[in-house]
C-alpha positions as CSV (number, residue, x, y, z in Angstrom):
1,K,0.0,0.0,0.0
2,Y,2.8,2.4,0.7
3,I,5.2,2.8,-2.2
4,L,9.0,3.0,-1.6
5,S,10.9,6.0,-2.9
6,P,14.6,6.7,-2.7
7,R,13.8,10.2,-1.4
8,R,10.2,10.1,0.0
9,C,7.7,7.6,1.2
10,F,4.6,8.7,-0.4
11,S,1.5,6.6,-0.7
12,M,0.5,6.0,-4.2
13,S,3.3,8.0,-5.8
14,F,5.3,5.5,-7.9
15,A,6.3,1.9,-7.7
16,L,9.8,0.3,-7.9
17,I,10.0,-3.0,-9.6
18,F,13.1,-5.2,-9.1
19,Q,13.8,-7.6,-11.9
20,S,16.5,-10.2,-11.9
21,V,18.0,-11.4,-15.1
22,E,17.9,-15.1,-16.0
23,K,20.0,-16.6,-18.9
24,P,19.9,-20.1,-20.3
25,D,22.8,-22.5,-19.9
26,V,24.0,-25.1,-22.5
27,T,21.2,-27.4,-21.4
28,G,18.5,-24.8,-22.1
29,H,17.7,-24.3,-18.4
30,F,17.4,-20.8,-17.1
31,H,19.5,-19.7,-14.1
32,S,19.4,-16.4,-12.3
33,T,22.6,-14.2,-12.6
34,N,23.8,-11.5,-10.3
35,A,22.3,-8.8,-12.6
36,L,19.4,-6.9,-11.1
37,V,17.4,-4.2,-12.9
38,V,15.3,-1.6,-10.9
39,T,12.7,0.3,-12.9
40,R,10.5,3.3,-11.6
41,H,6.9,3.3,-12.7
42,P,4.5,6.2,-12.2
43,I,1.0,5.3,-10.7
44,F,-1.6,7.3,-12.4
45,M,-4.5,8.3,-10.0
46,A,-8.2,8.1,-10.4
47,D,-10.3,11.1,-9.2
48,D,-11.1,9.3,-6.0
49,G,-7.4,9.2,-5.1
50,R,-6.9,5.5,-5.6
51,A,-4.3,3.9,-7.9
52,H,-5.7,3.7,-11.5
53,S,-2.8,2.2,-13.6
54,L,0.8,1.7,-13.7
55,G,2.8,3.7,-16.2
56,T,5.8,2.8,-18.4
57,G,9.0,2.3,-16.3
58,M,12.3,4.0,-16.6
59,Q,15.5,2.4,-15.2
60,V,16.6,3.8,-11.9
61,C,20.0,5.5,-12.2
62,Q,23.0,4.7,-10.1
63,D,22.7,7.8,-7.9
64,D,19.2,6.9,-6.9
65,L,20.1,3.3,-6.2
66,N,22.9,4.5,-3.8
67,A,20.4,6.9,-2.1
68,M,18.0,3.9,-1.8
69,R,20.7,1.8,-0.3
70,Q,21.4,4.5,2.2
71,M,17.8,4.8,3.1
72,L,17.2,1.1,3.7
73,G,20.2,1.0,5.9
74,M,18.7,3.5,8.2
75,D,16.7,2.6,11.3
76,I,13.0,2.3,10.4
77,P,10.6,3.3,13.2
78,S,8.6,0.4,14.5
79,Y,4.9,1.0,15.2
80,G,4.1,-2.4,16.5
81,G,1.6,-3.0,13.7
82,W,0.4,-1.7,10.4
83,L,0.9,1.9,9.3
84,G,-2.3,3.7,9.8
85,D,-4.5,4.7,6.9
86,D,-4.0,8.4,8.0
87,L,-0.2,8.4,7.2
88,L,0.7,10.2,3.9
89,Y,4.4,10.5,4.2
90,L,7.3,9.4,6.5
91,S,11.0,10.0,6.7
92,E,13.5,9.9,9.4
93,S,12.6,13.4,10.6
94,L,9.1,14.2,9.1
95,M,5.6,12.7,9.1
96,V,2.5,14.0,7.2
97,W,-1.0,12.7,7.9
98,H,-4.6,13.6,7.1
99,V,-7.7,14.0,9.2
100,P,-10.9,13.8,7.2
101,G,-13.6,16.4,8.3
102,Q,-16.2,15.2,10.8
103,L,-18.5,16.7,13.4
104,R,-16.5,17.9,16.4
105,P,-16.7,20.6,19.0
106,M,-14.7,23.8,18.2
107,Y,-13.7,25.9,21.1
108,F,-13.0,29.7,21.3
109,K,-11.8,32.0,24.1
110,P,-11.2,35.6,22.7
111,P,-8.8,37.6,24.7
112,G,-10.4,38.9,28.0
113,Q,-13.0,36.3,28.0
114,K,-13.2,34.1,31.0
115,R,-15.1,31.2,29.6
116,S,-14.7,29.5,26.3
117,Q,-17.5,29.2,23.6
118,Q,-18.2,25.8,22.1
119,Y,-19.8,25.3,18.6
120,L,-20.5,21.9,17.1
121,V,-19.3,22.1,13.6
122,R,-18.2,19.8,10.7
123,W,-14.5,20.4,10.6
124,P,-12.6,20.9,7.4
125,H,-10.4,18.1,5.9
126,L,-7.0,18.8,7.4
127,I,-3.4,17.7,6.5
128,M,-0.8,18.1,9.3
129,Q,3.0,17.7,9.1
130,Y,5.5,17.5,12.0
131,H,9.3,17.9,11.4
132,T,11.2,16.9,14.4
133,Q,13.9,19.6,13.7
134,K,11.6,22.4,12.4
135,D,8.0,22.8,13.2
136,F,4.3,21.7,13.1
137,R,2.2,22.9,10.1
138,I,-1.4,22.5,9.2
139,A,-3.4,22.9,6.0
140,A,-6.8,22.1,4.5
141,Y,-8.0,20.3,1.5
142,A,-11.3,20.1,-0.3
143,A,-11.1,16.7,-2.3
144,Q,-12.8,13.6,-0.9
145,G,-10.8,10.5,-0.2
146,K,-7.1,10.2,0.6
147,P,-5.1,13.3,-0.5
148,C,-2.2,12.5,-3.1
149,P,0.8,14.5,-4.0
150,S,-1.0,16.8,-6.5
151,T,-3.9,17.6,-4.2
152,R,-4.1,21.5,-3.9
153,L,-4.3,22.8,-0.5
154,Y,-6.0,25.7,1.3
155,H,-5.1,27.8,4.4
156,A,-6.6,25.9,7.3
157,P,-9.7,28.0,8.2
158,L,-8.8,27.9,11.8
159,M,-7.7,30.8,14.2
160,N,-4.2,30.9,15.6
161,V,-2.7,29.5,12.3
162,Y,-0.1,31.7,10.7
163,D,0.1,32.7,7.0
164,N,3.0,30.1,6.5
165,T,0.7,27.3,8.0
166,T,2.6,27.1,11.4
167,I,0.3,27.4,14.4
168,C,0.5,29.1,17.8
169,L,-0.5,26.3,20.2
170,G,-0.4,28.4,23.3
171,S,-0.4,26.0,26.4
172,A,-1.3,23.0,24.2
173,N,1.5,20.5,23.6
174,G,2.0,18.3,20.6
175,G,3.5,14.8,20.4
176,D,7.2,14.1,20.0
177,G,8.5,11.3,17.7
178,L,7.1,10.0,14.5
179,T,4.5,7.5,15.7
180,A,0.8,6.8,15.6
181,Q,0.7,7.9,19.2
182,A,2.4,11.2,18.4
183,R,-0.1,11.9,15.7
184,A,-3.0,11.3,18.0
185,I,-1.5,13.8,20.4
186,W,-1.2,16.3,17.8
187,N,-4.7,15.8,16.7
188,E,-5.9,16.2,20.2
189,A,-3.8,19.5,20.6
190,I,-5.7,20.9,17.5
191,F,-9.1,19.7,18.3
192,D,-9.2,20.4,21.9
193,S,-7.6,24.0,21.8
194,N,-9.3,27.2,22.6
195,F,-8.8,29.3,19.4
196,S,-8.5,33.0,20.3
197,H,-7.5,35.2,17.4
198,K,-6.5,35.4,13.7
199,N,-3.0,35.4,12.6
200,H,-3.5,36.3,9.1
201,D,-6.1,37.9,6.8
202,R,-6.7,34.7,4.7
203,L,-8.4,32.8,7.3
204,I,-11.6,32.3,5.2
205,R,-12.8,34.0,2.2
206,L,-14.5,37.3,3.0
207,K,-16.2,40.0,1.2
208,S,-13.7,42.8,0.4
209,T,-15.9,45.3,2.3
210,V,-15.0,43.5,5.5
211,K,-12.3,45.5,7.5
212,E,-9.3,44.0,9.1
213,K,-10.4,44.8,12.6
214,D,-13.7,43.1,12.0
215,I,-12.2,39.7,10.7
216,N,-12.5,37.9,14.0
217,R,-16.1,38.8,14.4
218,A,-16.9,38.0,10.7
219,Y,-15.1,34.6,11.3
220,L,-17.1,33.7,14.5
221,R,-20.4,34.6,12.6
222,F,-19.2,32.2,10.0
223,I,-18.7,29.5,12.5
224,R,-22.0,30.1,14.1
225,D,-23.6,29.7,10.8
226,K,-21.8,26.4,10.2
227,A,-23.0,25.1,13.6
228,A,-26.5,26.2,13.1
229,T,-26.9,24.8,9.5
230,G,-24.6,21.7,9.9
231,K,-22.9,22.6,6.6
232,P,-19.3,21.4,6.0
233,F,-16.4,23.7,5.0
234,Y,-16.6,24.0,1.2
235,A,-13.7,25.0,-1.2
236,K,-15.5,28.3,-1.8
237,D,-15.2,29.0,2.0
238,M,-11.4,28.7,2.1
239,T,-8.4,30.5,0.6
240,P,-6.1,28.6,-1.7
241,L,-2.6,28.2,-0.2
242,G,-1.1,28.2,-3.7
243,K,0.7,24.8,-3.3
244,T,0.0,21.2,-3.8
245,L,0.6,18.7,-1.1
246,D,4.0,17.7,-2.5
247,E,5.1,21.4,-2.8
248,W,4.0,22.1,0.8
249,I,6.0,19.4,2.5
250,V,9.0,20.8,4.5
251,T,12.0,18.3,3.9
């Protein structure tokens, strides 16, 4: 299910096929030789994000073979079981995963307010990435099914997220390491946070007449409407990030 890449471990990106060479001997029987050919085949995606067909292969060059040998020699984290379906990308220092939108409480505690407000809304589809040496980032997507490298992303329509997709977690703490448990902790840090303020002006798509000082109030009206109607976050509600999933990943 997860396709091996010399540089990245992307689900449904391309396939590596290992082929040994067999030659007949004088008796006509075939015997394997030490020769090995590795070919790289693109996997063309269907609209629902699932693999559709295997493309024509190209022989992997020596530099990529050396990189692959080095990668296979690294310690691979053990999860004590199968990799979760939420995982999109994994390296020695980075993991990327997605959380499909569903009905959850969303909490708000504006500055100066003693108690938090709670609205039950259908959250947007989110993609999160955690780099052990850099930071945690979050973005949104509109397509159904599992995202693929070419999936176009949107600014996460959530308060406390910066324009570069990093997030101010306040007193919340995320998970350390690159494990399923760490992903669950990061998810909890997002979904159980008290959002307080905007960090940029592309939080959601607003009318050009909305003034900057009124964006927070306009956003809260937007959330209250989502809670009252039960409508999900649509692509028309969100601001394009201008990047695909592949381009957004920090390596």
